Each structure stands twice: as C-alpha cells, then as structure tokens.
C-alpha positions, 0 to 999 in steps of 0.5 A: 480478520482485521482491516489494515491500511497499507501505504506504498511509495514506489519509484517515480521513474517507473512506467504505468505497466511496472507500477501495475505489476508491483500493485498486482504482486502486493495484492497477490501476497494479501490474497494468498495469505487469506486476505481480501483487498477492499480498495486501492487508491493511487494518490499519484506522484508527490514530493517526499519530505526528505530524500530516500534512495536518491529520490525526491519524489515518490508514487503513492498508493493506499491499499485497504485490505482485510488480513489476519495478523499473522499474515502481516508479518509475512507481508512486511518481510516480502515487501522489503525485497521489492526493489522499486518500493521506496517505503511502505507502512502497514497500519491497523484501522480501528473499528470505530474509525471504520464505522465513522468513515465517510466516502469522499465527495467525488467531483 
C-alpha cells in the first residue's frame, strides 16, 4: 500500500454534524477499499483563491491514508458525487518525505 494525502474542501455553510458525516463517508470509502486512515486534520474555514460553486470560503480537511493504487481511482469517482464537497485532491506522498516528516510543534 502507498501513502496518500487527500485534501477536501467542503461547503462552509454546513453544520458540524454534516461535516462529520462527510468525513465518515470518505473514511468508509477508504477502509472499504482495503485502506487505512492514518490521520484526519481539520484546517478550518479558509478563504478560497477564487470563487468555486458560488462560494468564497471553504472548510478544509487533510486526510492521510494508506491505500492501494487501484482503490484511488474508485475513491475519486465516488467523491465527485458528494454534493457538499467543493473540491478534492488526492496526492501520493513520496517515501523520502514520510521518513523526513517531523511532527508539528503543539502549543
């Protein structure tokens, strides 16, 4: 399995319960495809560089997960149909970056 970082931008008008539902749905797609979730980071609401689907802000999430490359294609096709996800991006994390990654300083 390879390590992937998945960035999801959700509709900023959703309540916390709806956002948690979206993240649970995305997480279940990963685990159902034989993958495992390593970490889920909520980055909060941020201003978008340009307007997407009549939205100027988005609620950002970063999910680090291990998946098979064949599961990524199915994941991308599933995520397109979630109405409240404005944008998403899946990127492969190189092994060298994983070894050199340091934990962020917690305040």
